[in-house]
C-alpha positions in Angstrom: -91.7 130.5 -186.5 -89.5 132.1 -183.9 -92.6 133.6 -182.3 -94.1 130.3 -182.0 -91.1 128.7 -180.1 -91.2 131.8 -177.6 -94.9 130.9 -176.9 -94.1 127.2 -176.3 -91.5 128.1 -173.9 -93.7 130.6 -172.0 -96.3 128.0 -171.8 -94.1 125.4 -170.3 -92.7 127.8 -167.6 -96.3 128.7 -166.7 -97.2 125.1 -166.4 -94.6 124.6 -163.9 -96.0 127.4 -161.7 -99.6 126.1 -161.7 -100.7 125.1 -158.1 -100.9 121.4 -157.7 -97.9 120.7 -159.9 -95.3 120.0 -157.0 -92.3 119.6 -159.3 -89.1 120.1 -157.6 -90.8 121.1 -154.2 -91.7 117.6 -153.6 -88.1 116.7 -152.4 -87.7 119.7 -150.1 -91.2 119.0 -148.4 -90.4 115.1 -148.1 -87.1 115.9 -146.6 -88.7 118.2 -143.9 -91.5 115.7 -143.2 -88.8 112.9 -142.9 -86.9 115.1 -140.3 -90.1 115.6 -138.3 -90.7 111.9 -138.2 -87.0 111.2 -137.0 -87.8 113.7 -134.3 -90.9 111.9 -133.2 -89.1 108.5 -133.2 -87.8 107.0 -129.9 -84.0 107.1 -129.6 -82.4 103.8 -130.3 -81.4 102.1 -126.9 -77.7 101.7 -126.5 -78.0 98.0 -125.8 -80.2 95.2 -126.9 -80.1 91.6 -125.4 -81.8 88.4 -125.9 -82.8 85.8 -123.2 -80.0 84.3 -121.1 -80.3 80.4 -121.7 -78.6 77.3 -120.7 -77.1 75.6 -123.6 -78.6 72.2 -122.6 -82.2 73.4 -122.8 -85.4 71.5 -123.2 -87.4 73.5 -125.9 -90.8 72.7 -124.3 -89.8 74.2 -121.0 -90.6 77.8 -120.2 -87.6 78.1 -117.7 -83.9 77.1 -117.7 -83.2 73.7 -116.3 -80.3 73.6 -114.0 -78.7 70.8 -111.9 -77.4 71.6 -108.3 -73.8 70.8 -107.8 -72.7 71.1 -111.4 -71.2 73.9 -113.7 -73.4 74.8 -116.6 -72.7 76.9 -119.6 -75.2 79.5 -120.7 -75.4 82.0 -123.6 -76.9 85.4 -124.3 -77.0 87.5 -127.5 -76.1 91.1 -126.9 -75.8 94.1 -129.3 -74.4 97.6 -128.8 -76.6 100.0 -131.1 -74.8 103.3 -131.0 -71.0 102.8 -130.5 -68.5 100.3 -129.9 -68.3 99.2 -126.3 -65.6 97.5 -124.2 -67.1 95.9 -121.2 -67.0 93.0 -118.6 -69.8 90.6 -118.2 -70.4 89.4 -114.5 -72.3 86.2 -114.1 -73.6 84.7 -110.9 -76.1 82.4 -109.4 -78.2 84.4 -107.1 -81.2 84.4 -104.9 -84.2 86.5 -105.6 -82.6 89.5 -103.9 -79.8 89.3 -106.5 -77.2 88.3 -104.0 -74.7 85.6 -105.2 -75.2 82.4 -103.1 -72.6 81.7 -100.4 -70.1 79.0 -101.6 -71.4 76.0 -99.2 -69.9 76.0 -95.9 -67.7 79.0 -96.3 -67.8 82.8 -95.9 -67.3 83.5 -99.6 -69.6 84.6 -102.5 -68.6 83.8 -106.0 -69.1 85.6 -109.3 -67.7 84.9 -112.6 -66.2 87.7 -115.1 -65.1 87.6 -118.7 -64.1 90.6 -121.0 -66.6 91.6 -123.8 -66.2 93.7 -127.0 -69.5 94.7 -128.7 -68.8 96.2 -132.1 -71.4 98.7 -133.0 -74.4 97.1 -134.6 -73.2 93.6 -134.5 -75.0 90.9 -132.5 -72.6 88.9 -130.4 -73.4 85.6 -128.6 -71.7 85.6 -125.1 -71.2 82.3 -123.3 -70.5 82.2 -119.6 -70.4 79.6 -117.0 -72.4 79.2 -113.6 -72.0 77.1 -110.6 -75.4 75.9 -109.7 -75.7 75.6 -105.8 -78.2 73.9 -103.8 -80.7 76.2 -103.0 -82.9 75.9 -99.8 -85.9 78.2 -99.3 -85.0 81.5 -97.7 -88.0 82.8 -96.0 -90.5 84.1 -98.6 -88.0 85.5 -101.0 -87.7 82.2 -103.3 -89.6 79.0 -103.4 -87.7 76.0 -102.7 -85.1 74.9 -105.4 -85.2 78.4 -107.2 -81.9 79.5 -108.4 -81.6 82.8 -110.5 -79.1 83.4 -113.2 -77.8 86.9 -113.4 -75.8 88.5 -116.2 -74.6 92.2 -115.6 -72.9 94.1 -118.3 -70.3 96.6 -116.8 -68.1 99.3 -118.5 -64.5 97.9 -118.7 -63.2 101.3 -117.1 -65.0 102.4 -113.9 -67.3 99.3 -113.7 -70.5 101.3 -114.5 -73.5 98.8 -115.0 -75.1 99.4 -118.2 -77.3 96.4 -118.5 -78.5 93.7 -116.1 -81.1 90.6 -116.5 -82.2 87.7 -114.1 -83.5 84.4 -115.3 -85.4 82.1 -113.0 -84.6 78.3 -113.3 -86.2 75.0 -112.6 -83.9 72.7 -110.5 -83.6 69.2 -111.8 -84.0 66.5 -109.2 -80.6 65.0 -108.3 -81.2 61.7 -110.1 -82.1 63.4 -113.3 -79.6 63.9 -116.2 -79.6 65.1 -119.9 -79.9 62.8 -122.9 -78.7 64.8 -126.0 -79.7 63.9 -129.6 -77.1 65.0 -132.2 -79.0 64.2 -135.4 -79.3 65.6 -138.8 -83.2 65.3 -138.3 -83.4 65.5 -134.5 -87.4 65.7 -134.5 -87.3 62.0 -135.5 -86.3 61.3 -132.1 -89.0 63.0 -130.3 -90.4 59.6 -129.4 -87.7 59.0 -127.0 -89.6 61.3 -124.5 -92.3 58.7 -124.4 -90.1 55.6 -123.5 -90.3 54.0 -120.0 -86.5 54.0 -120.1 -86.5 57.8 -120.1 -89.7 58.4 -117.9 -90.4 55.3 -115.9 -93.5 55.0 -114.0 -92.7 55.2 -110.4 -95.0 55.3 -107.5 -93.4 57.5 -104.9 -94.1 58.6 -101.4 -97.8 59.2 -100.6 -98.8 56.6 -103.0 -99.0 59.0 -105.9 -98.1 58.0 -109.4 -95.1 60.3 -110.4 -92.9 59.8 -113.3 -89.3 59.9 -112.3 -88.1 61.2 -115.5 -84.6 59.9 -115.6 -83.6 62.0 -118.5 -84.3 65.4 -120.2 -84.2 64.7 -123.8 -82.7 67.6 -125.7 -83.1 67.5 -129.4 -79.9 69.6 -130.3 -80.7 72.0 -133.4 -77.3 72.3 -134.8 -77.9 74.1 -138.2 -74.5 75.7 -138.0 -72.7 75.2 -134.8 -73.9 72.7 -132.0 -74.8 74.6 -128.9 -72.9 72.4 -126.5 -70.5 73.4 -123.8 -66.9 74.0 -124.8 -65.8 73.5 -121.2 -65.3 69.7 -120.5 -66.3 69.8 -116.8 -69.6 71.4 -117.9 -70.6 68.1 -119.5 -71.2 66.5 -116.1 -75.1 66.9 -116.3 -75.1 64.8 -119.6 -75.5 61.0 -119.3 -76.0 59.9 -123.0 -75.4 61.2 -126.5 -77.3 59.8 -129.5 -75.6 60.6 -132.8 -77.4 60.2 -136.2 -75.8 61.6 -139.1 -74.8 64.9 -137.7 -71.6 66.1 -139.4 -68.9 66.3 -136.8 -67.7 69.7 -137.9 -70.8 71.2 -136.5 -68.9 70.9 -133.1 -66.0 73.1 -132.5 -62.4 71.7 -131.7 -63.0 72.5 -128.0 -66.4 70.9 -128.0 -64.9 67.8 -129.6 -62.2 67.6 -126.9 -64.8 68.2 -124.2 -66.9 65.2 -125.7 -64.0 63.1 -125.7 -63.1 63.9 -122.0 -66.6 63.3 -121.0 -66.7 60.0 -122.8 -63.4 58.7 -121.2 -64.9 59.4 -117.6 -68.0 57.4 -118.1 -70.2 59.1 -120.8 -72.0 56.8 -123.3 -72.5 57.4 -127.0 -75.2 55.6 -129.0 -74.6 55.6 -132.8 -77.4 55.0 -135.1 -75.3 53.4 -137.9 -76.7 53.9 -141.5 -76.5 57.4 -141.6 -73.7 58.2 -139.1 -70.6 55.9 -139.9 -69.7 57.4 -143.1 -70.1 60.8 -141.6 -68.0 59.9 -138.8 -65.2 58.3 -140.8 -62.1 60.4 -140.4 -63.5 62.4 -137.5 -62.4 62.7 -134.1 -64.7 59.9 -133.0 -63.4 57.3 -135.5 -60.5 56.1 -133.3 -63.0 55.1 -130.6 -65.9 53.6 -132.6 -66.7 49.9 -132.2 -67.2 49.5 -136.0 -67.1 51.1 -139.4 -69.5 50.7 -142.2 -68.4 48.1 -144.8 -71.4 48.5 -147.1 -74.8 49.3 -147.3 -77.4 46.6 -147.1 -81.1 45.9 -147.1 -82.0 44.2 -143.8 -84.6 41.4 -144.3 -86.9 40.0 -141.7 -84.4 37.0 -141.1 -81.6 39.5 -140.1 -83.8 40.4 -137.2 -84.5 36.9 -136.2 -81.7 36.6 -133.5 -82.8 40.1 -132.1 -86.4 38.6 -131.8 -85.2 35.5 -130.1 -83.2 37.3 -127.5 -84.9 40.4 -126.7 -88.6 40.3 -127.8 -90.7 39.6 -124.7 -93.6 37.4 -124.3 -97.0 38.7 -123.4 -98.0 37.0 -120.1 -101.6 36.5 -121.3 -101.5 35.7 -124.9 -97.9 34.1 -124.7 -97.2 35.9 -128.0 -93.8 37.6 -128.4 -93.6 41.4 -128.9 -91.5 41.1 -131.9 -90.0 43.5 -134.4 -91.9 42.7 -137.5 -91.3 44.1 -141.0 -94.3 44.9 -143.3 -94.7 42.4 -146.2 -92.2 42.8 -148.8 -90.4 45.5 -146.7 -86.8 45.7 -145.9 -84.8 48.3 -143.6 -81.8 50.3 -144.9 -78.7 49.2 -143.0 -75.1 48.7 -143.1 -72.8 45.6 -142.7 -70.5 46.3 -139.9 -66.8 46.0 -139.9 -65.9 45.7 -136.1 -62.7 46.9 -134.5 -60.7 44.4 -132.7 -61.4 45.8 -129.1 -65.2 45.7 -130.0 -67.6 43.1 -128.8 -71.1 42.3 -130.1 -74.1 42.6 -128.0 -75.5 39.0 -127.2 -78.5 37.9 -129.1 -78.3 40.6 -131.7 -77.0 38.9 -134.8 -74.0 41.0 -135.0 -76.4 44.0 -135.7 -75.2 45.8 -132.5 -71.6 46.2 -131.4 -70.0 48.0 -128.4 -66.6 49.2 -127.4 -65.0 50.6 -124.2 -63.3 54.2 -124.1 -61.8 54.7 -120.6 -64.7 54.4 -118.3 -67.2 55.1 -121.2 -68.5 53.2 -124.1 -69.7 53.7 -127.6 -72.4 51.4 -129.0 -73.3 51.4 -132.8 -76.4 49.7 -134.4 -76.4 48.5 -138.0 -80.0 49.7 -138.3 -81.5 53.1 -137.8 -83.1 53.8 -134.4 -85.8 56.2 -136.0 -87.1 53.7 -138.3 -90.8 53.3 -137.6 -90.7 49.4 -137.5 -87.8 49.7 -134.8 -89.7 52.4 -132.9 -93.1 50.4 -132.9 -91.4 47.2 -131.9 -93.3 46.2 -128.8 -90.1 45.0 -126.8 -87.9 48.0 -128.1 -88.1 49.7 -124.5 -86.6 46.8 -123.0 -83.9 46.5 -125.8 -83.1 50.3 -125.4 -82.6 50.0 -121.7 -80.3 46.9 -121.5 -78.4 47.0 -124.8 -78.2 50.8 -125.5 -78.4 52.4 -122.1 -76.6 49.4 -120.3 -78.8 49.4 -117.4 -80.2 46.6 -115.1 -83.4 44.7 -115.9 -86.8 46.0 -114.8 -90.0 44.5 -113.6 -93.3 46.3 -114.1 -96.1 45.7 -111.5 -99.1 47.1 -110.2 -98.9 49.4 -107.0 -101.3 49.0 -104.1 -103.3 51.6 -105.9 -103.4 49.8 -109.0 -101.1 52.2 -110.9 -98.1 51.0 -113.1 -94.9 50.9 -111.1 -91.4 50.2 -112.7 -88.6 48.8 -110.4 -85.1 47.4 -110.8 -85.6 43.7 -110.9 -82.6 43.1 -108.5 -83.1 45.9 -106.2 -87.1 46.4 -105.4 -88.4 49.4 -104.2 -88.9 53.1 -105.4 -86.0 54.3 -103.9 -83.4 52.8 -106.2 -85.4 54.1 -109.1 -84.2 57.6 -107.8 -80.7 56.7 -107.6 -78.6 58.9 -110.1 -75.9 56.3 -110.1 -78.1 54.1 -112.2 -79.0 57.0 -114.5 -75.5 58.0 -115.5 -72.1 56.3 -115.8 -70.1 59.4 -115.3 -67.6 59.2 -112.5 -64.8 61.1 -111.1 -62.6 59.8 -108.3 -62.4 62.8 -106.2 -66.2 63.4 -106.6 -67.6 60.0 -106.4 -65.2 57.5 -104.6 -66.4 56.5 -101.2 -64.4 54.8 -98.4 -65.1 51.0 -98.1 -65.4 51.3 -94.5 -68.8 53.0 -94.7 -70.3 51.0 -97.7 -73.5 49.7 -96.6 -74.9 46.4 -98.2 -78.6 47.6 -98.9 -80.6 47.3 -101.8 -80.4 51.1 -102.7 -76.6 51.1 -102.3 -76.2 47.9 -104.3 -78.0 49.6 -107.0 -75.1 50.9 -109.0 -71.9 51.4 -110.5 -72.9 52.0 -113.9 -69.5 53.6 -114.5 -68.1 50.1 -114.0 -71.0 48.9 -116.1 -71.1 45.7 -114.0 -73.7 43.9 -111.8 -73.3 44.2 -108.1 -71.5 43.7 -105.5 -72.3 46.7 -103.7 -71.1 50.1 -104.8 -70.3 53.1 -102.3 -73.2 54.9 -100.9 -74.4 57.8 -103.1 -72.9 61.3 -102.8 -75.8 63.8 -102.1 -76.6 67.4 -102.8 -77.2 69.2 -99.5 -80.6 69.5 -98.8 -82.0 67.4 -101.6 -81.7 63.9 -100.0 -81.3 62.3 -103.4 -78.4 60.3 -104.7 -76.4 61.7 -107.8 -73.1 61.3 -109.4 -70.2 63.4 -111.1 -71.1 66.5 -108.9 -68.5 68.9 -107.8 -68.2 67.8 -104.1 -66.5 69.4 -100.9 -67.9 66.6 -98.9 -66.8 63.4 -100.9 -64.4 60.9 -99.3 -61.5 62.3 -101.4 -62.4 65.9 -100.3 -62.6 64.9 -96.7 -59.4 63.1 -96.8 -57.6 66.2 -98.2 -59.3 68.5 -95.8 -57.9 66.7 -92.9 -54.5 66.3 -94.6 -54.3 69.9 -95.0 -55.5 70.8 -91.6 -52.7 68.8 -90.1 -50.0 70.1 -92.5 -50.7 73.6 -92.2 -50.7 73.9 -88.5 -48.1 76.0 -86.6 -45.4 74.2 -84.7 -43.5 75.7 -82.0 -39.7 75.3 -82.8 -37.8 72.3 -81.1 -35.3 73.0 -78.4 -32.6 71.7 -80.9 -33.4 74.7 -83.2 -33.0 77.3 -80.2 -29.7 75.6 -79.1 -28.2 75.7 -82.6 -29.3 79.2 -83.2 -27.7 80.5 -79.9 -24.5 78.5 -80.4 -24.0 80.2 -83.8 -24.8 83.7 -82.7 -22.2 83.4 -79.7 -19.6 82.1 -82.0 -20.0 84.8 -84.4 -20.3 87.6 -81.7 -17.1 86.6 -79.6 -14.3 84.8 -81.4 -15.3 85.4 -85.0 -15.7 89.2 -84.4 -12.5 89.5 -82.4 -10.4 87.4 -84.9 -11.6 89.5 -87.9 -10.6 92.7 -86.2 -7.5 91.2 -84.8 -6.3 90.6 -88.4 -7.1 94.0 -89.3 -5.1 95.4 -86.4 -8.1 97.2 -85.0 -9.4 94.9 -82.0 -11.3 98.1 -80.6 -13.6 98.1 -83.5 -14.9 94.7 -82.3 -16.8 96.6 -79.6 -18.6 98.8 -82.4 -19.3 95.8 -84.5 -21.2 94.0 -81.5 -24.4 95.9 -81.9 -24.5 95.5 -85.5 -24.0 91.8 -85.4 -26.7 91.6 -82.8 -29.2 93.4 -85.0 -28.3 91.1 -88.0 -28.6 88.0 -85.6 -31.8 89.0 -84.8 -33.2 89.3 -88.3 -31.7 86.1 -89.3 -33.2 84.4 -86.2 -36.7 85.8 -87.0 -36.2 84.8 -90.7 -35.2 81.3 -89.7 -38.0 80.8 -87.1 -40.5 81.8 -89.9 -39.2 79.1 -92.1 -39.3 76.6 -89.2 -42.7 77.3 -87.7 -44.5 78.2 -91.1 -44.7 82.0 -90.1 -43.9 83.2 -93.6 -46.3 82.5 -96.5 -46.6 78.9 -97.4 -48.3 76.8 -99.9 -49.3 73.1 -99.0 -51.0 71.1 -101.8 -52.5 67.7 -102.0 -53.6 66.7 -105.6 -55.2 63.7 -107.1 -54.5 63.0 -110.9 -56.8 60.5 -112.6 -56.2 59.4 -116.0 -57.0 56.1 -118.5 -54.5 54.1 -120.4 -53.8 55.5 -123.8 -55.4 58.9 -123.2 -53.1 61.9 -122.9 -55.6 64.0 -120.9 -56.2 63.5 -117.0 -58.6 65.0 -114.5 -56.5 67.0 -111.9 -58.0 67.9 -108.6 -56.0 70.2 -106.5 -56.7 70.9 -102.7 -54.5 74.1 -101.9 -53.8 75.5 -98.5 -52.1 79.0 -98.3 -51.0 80.1 -94.8 -49.9 83.8 -94.3 -48.8 85.8 -91.1 -50.5 89.0 -92.3 -53.9 89.4 -93.9 -53.4 88.7 -97.7 -55.5 88.6 -100.8 -54.4 85.9 -102.9 -55.0 85.4 -106.7 -54.9 81.8 -108.2 -54.0 82.1 -111.8 -54.5 78.9 -114.0 -53.2 78.4 -117.5 -55.7 76.0 -118.9 -59.2 77.1 -120.1 -60.9 73.9 -118.4 -59.8 75.1 -115.1 -62.6 75.7 -112.4 -61.9 76.9 -108.9 -63.8 77.8 -105.6 -63.1 78.3 -101.9 -62.8 75.0 -99.9 -64.4 74.7 -96.6 -62.3 74.2 -93.5 -65.1 72.0 -92.0 -68.4 70.8 -92.9 -71.2 71.7 -91.9 -70.4 75.4 -91.3 -72.3 78.7 -91.2 -70.8 82.1 -90.9 -71.4 84.0 -87.8 -73.5 87.1 -87.6 -70.5 89.4 -87.4 -68.2 87.4 -89.5 -67.3 89.3 -92.8 -68.4 88.0 -96.1 -65.7 88.2 -98.9 -66.5 88.1 -102.5 -64.1 86.2 -104.9 -63.9 86.7 -108.6 -63.4 84.0 -111.1 -62.3 85.6 -114.3 -61.8 84.3 -117.7 -59.3 86.2 -119.8 -55.9 85.4 -121.2 -55.6 83.5 -118.0 -58.2 82.1 -115.7 -57.7 83.9 -112.3 -59.5 83.2 -109.0 -58.9 86.6 -107.4 -59.7 88.4 -104.1 -59.3 85.2 -102.0 -58.9 86.7 -98.5 -56.8 84.9 -95.9 -56.7 86.6 -92.4 -53.6 86.9 -90.2 -52.0 83.9 -88.9 -54.5 81.6 -90.6 -54.9 79.3 -93.6 -57.2 79.6 -96.5 -58.3 76.5 -98.5 -59.1 76.3 -102.3 -60.5 73.5 -104.4 -59.8 73.6 -108.3 -60.2 71.2 -110.9 -59.1 71.0 -114.6 -58.2 68.7 -117.4 -54.4 68.5 -117.8 -52.5 67.3 -120.8 -49.8 64.9 -119.7 -47.8 65.2 -122.8 -48.4 61.4 -123.5 -50.1 58.5 -121.7 -49.4 55.5 -119.6 -49.9 52.2 -121.6 -50.4 48.5 -120.8 -48.9 46.1 -123.4 -48.9 42.3 -123.7 -51.5 39.7 -122.6 -52.7 37.9 -119.7 -50.9 34.7 -120.6 -47.5 36.0 -121.8 -47.5 38.7 -119.2 -47.9 42.5 -119.1 -45.5 45.6 -119.2 -46.3 49.1 -118.3 -44.8 52.2 -120.1 -45.0 55.8 -118.7 -45.2 58.0 -121.9 -46.2 61.0 -119.6 -43.6 63.7 -118.4 -44.1 62.9 -114.9 -41.6 60.7 -112.7 -43.5 58.3 -110.7 -42.8 57.1 -107.3 -43.9 53.8 -105.4 -45.8 52.6 -108.7 -47.8 49.5 -108.2 -50.5 47.9 -110.2 -53.6 46.3 -108.3 -55.4 43.7 -110.2 -59.0 42.6 -109.0 -59.6 38.8 -109.9 -62.7 36.7 -109.9 -64.1 35.8 -106.6 -62.5 39.1 -105.0 -59.1 38.0 -105.1 -56.4 40.6 -105.4 -53.0 40.7 -106.9 -50.3 43.3 -106.8 -47.4 44.1 -109.2 -44.9 46.3 -107.4 -43.0 48.5 -109.9 -41.5 51.3 -107.6 -39.8 54.2 -109.3 -41.1 54.8 -112.8 -39.3 57.7 -114.5 -40.7 59.5 -117.5 -40.4 57.3 -120.8 -39.5 54.3 -118.8 -41.0 50.7 -119.3 -41.3 48.0 -116.7 -42.4 44.3 -116.9 -45.2 43.6 -114.4 -45.2 40.6 -112.2 -48.3 40.1 -110.3 -48.2 38.3 -107.0 -51.2 37.2 -104.8 -52.2 39.7 -102.1 -54.3 39.3 -99.1 -56.0 42.5 -99.9 -55.8 45.7 -101.6 -53.9 47.2 -98.5 -51.1 45.1 -99.9 -50.0 48.2 -101.7 -49.8 50.4 -98.6 -47.5 48.0 -97.0 -45.0 48.6 -99.9 -45.4 52.4 -100.0 -42.5 54.5 -98.8 -42.7 56.9 -95.6 -42.2 59.8 -98.3 -45.4 58.5 -100.2 -47.4 58.1 -97.1 -46.7 61.6 -95.8 -49.5 63.7 -96.8 -51.1 61.0 -99.1 -51.9 58.3 -96.3 -55.6 58.9 -96.4 -56.0 59.2 -100.3 -53.9 56.2 -100.8 -56.1 54.1 -98.5 -59.1 55.4 -100.4 -57.6 54.5 -103.7 -56.8 50.9 -102.5 -60.1 50.3 -100.9 -62.1 51.7 -103.7 -65.3 49.7 -104.0 -65.9 50.5 -107.7 -63.1 48.1 -108.9 -64.4 45.2 -110.4 -63.1 41.8 -111.7 -60.7 42.2 -114.5 -59.8 45.7 -113.5 -56.2 46.8 -113.4 -55.2 50.2 -111.5 -51.9 51.9 -111.3 -51.3 53.7 -108.1 -48.5 55.9 -107.6 -47.6 59.4 -106.4 -45.1 62.4 -107.6 -43.7 65.2 -105.7 -43.1 66.8 -109.0 -44.9 70.1 -109.1 -47.7 70.1 -111.7 -48.0 72.8 -114.4 -50.8 75.0 -114.8 -51.2 77.0 -111.3 -49.4 80.1 -110.1 -50.3 81.8 -106.8 -49.8 85.4 -106.2 -48.2 86.5 -103.9 -45.7 83.6 -104.1 -45.2 81.6 -100.9 -41.6 81.2 -99.5 -42.3 77.5 -98.6 -44.2 75.1 -101.1 -44.9 71.3 -100.4 -46.8 69.4 -102.9 -47.9 65.8 -103.2 -49.9 64.1 -106.1 -51.7 61.0 -105.9 -51.7 59.4 -109.5 -54.4 56.9 -110.6 -54.5 55.5 -114.0 -56.9 52.9 -115.0 -55.0 50.6 -117.2 -57.5 48.0 -117.9 -61.2 47.2 -117.3 -62.8 43.9 -117.0 -65.4 42.4 -119.5 -68.9 43.8 -119.3 -71.6 41.4 -118.0 -74.3 40.2 -120.4 -77.3 42.7 -120.6 -80.5 41.1 -119.4 -84.0 41.9 -120.7 -86.8 43.2 -118.6 -88.9 40.5 -116.7 -92.2 41.5 -118.1 -94.0 44.0 -120.5 -95.7 47.1 -119.0 -98.4 46.3 -121.5 -99.2 43.1 -119.4 -100.6 45.4 -116.7 -103.2 47.0 -119.0 -105.0 43.5 -119.7 -105.3 42.5 -116.1 -108.8 41.8 -114.8 -110.2 43.5 -111.6 -109.3 40.3 -109.6 -105.9 40.0 -111.0 -105.3 43.7 -110.2 -106.5 43.1 -106.6 -104.2 40.1 -106.3 -101.4 42.0 -107.6 -102.0 44.9 -105.3 -102.1 42.6 -102.2 -98.7 41.1 -103.3 -97.4 44.6 -103.6 -98.5 45.5 -100.2 -96.9 42.4 -98.8 -93.7 43.0 -100.6 -93.5 46.5 -99.3 -94.4 45.6 -95.8 -91.4 45.7 -93.2 -90.1 42.3 -92.1 
């Protein structure tokens, strides 16, 4: 038996040694093969990066869309594969040669920096901000309008470049803005891109039919976090937001605050009611909603009867209304709206549509879904959308001389006003968009706007323009606006060197002689050492020279000085204000200044001394860095010896409270100052019907104070200037005139005008100046007049399609006659 077991064991051992049975050698050979494969593999790159993309992007476009004169936020995904990496991200808008553009009318180039930490193996999405300049063609290096966005990743120590990428862009026309859709199902709103309200047919120069495309519709995909700017002043390219069912927590707190700031300066929100009002209950938007949902209802055809009566247009040929019709036995899901006391119903909507003002902006809510097919297929929907939801003037559709459909504003004929950006967006900032009344021209194109006031004409100011574009736009960063020009002239005068007056020289000489002779002799006479007075004389002479030089510096501005003119614009009941600073720094010796801002919303650039301006061939070009870290710092701002440098900065400033208007027109108004600022020369200008003005003079208005307002008739808005003190007019005269004569003020508007010498927080300049002078104009819009009734279009575009050849020929002849010069 034992013999048998021995044979079995031997047989097993032999079988393990038989060729072809790999046994334990398998793992050794596999390991060796694996090593050979790893050697053959390419090494993993240190860094990987995705495409640099503007957050506001049209998914159908191959290039990033950018808007000249605006700050825009972009994002790029990056990953460090082999190690943790501490870096800096440099961002700049460049030409094709990768050179940052010159800041307009200056000898400075601007780049933006932010610190970056890339943990090994983790993908990070990095956001950065670009200022988009107007880009004229530069030889053959770039086509007209081409701006390149460049991101460069550098090692934090040493600045070694480890990655760089450039993205070409497509420049949007100056009149074109973004229309954002924040919806749980954004694809349901793809139909917006086909509306004539979004892409009106306009026959432009050369008699070619070209769609003006007022809006780029962005269907925001917000599965986790909405890709929206967190910087409030990067919302200026956005005209409208349509909200339908998106949970508000998809927006970060910074994005929510940015949206509210945008709303109060003229942004408009369209809320599609049934799926949104319950979602928005208790959110950051609830305090501003025109209505809440009382209960869900089934909307019957009879519920839409007022809407059809007021907004369904009649076909010119068939005389049949293009009505909103529901299929038989079909209802629409809707809500019964519970309106806010400050809200108002849109006329002829049967209480299905309500709107409410929020600062210069508005929110409109519908009791039905704007994505339901019967609503979308409504033959007059585009007219309703344009007038009630967008709050724009009525249009007329006609045939051009070439028998092409052509859309025009009914009140302002011609193709020019259709490309006026002031009718496309309601966003307005005083320092960017206000225009001196003395240059207002009473033309059709200039009469085309003030959507910010959401009123019909009289004439608004002429449009701001992007240099080289020739197209009107609004809300763009501007160094050539009326406010910027007024500040530039003021700073130019205030920062000049003045030779000391003769009284100064006489006073200094008298003091020096008194100290040198009688005081010197008397002191040493008391000490019993009169002979030491001779030894003290040279010391007194040297000390006197130092004191005289120092006093002369302070007298003529020879030492470093800071002169600042600012504008603080706010709205009643809202604690944030838009602060624009125009800062002049003077130095006797060449100095590199740093401007440090405390608030993340701050933006800053060098400000031109004169416009237009082009650097000379031998003039040095300086590079300034705008860095976002614990502080926001504009660094490397070089000022030459005995000269002045100018900087333009903007930010949203928390006032610690707000100004409020209480009372009623009949019983009287009172004004309370809930901010931390002490206001001087406060006055409230009221624009009445028929162009009449009234003024309630307040005078000094300390923080936490309340004053009753007593309005008295005024011959003009200049009545405020007559009551302003010399201290107020000093340094602010031009800006005060601009504020009083602002043509955007409409009947029913109440505006507080005041100023403060109190230094505003949020900016420190290094090195610090020995002299500082600041004046801030304070503008608070206390109340806005009632909105005018929206008007439907004068006809349907569908009417043009049914015209016969003879009718088309007659229409073309009429169009030629209308377009002919008088």
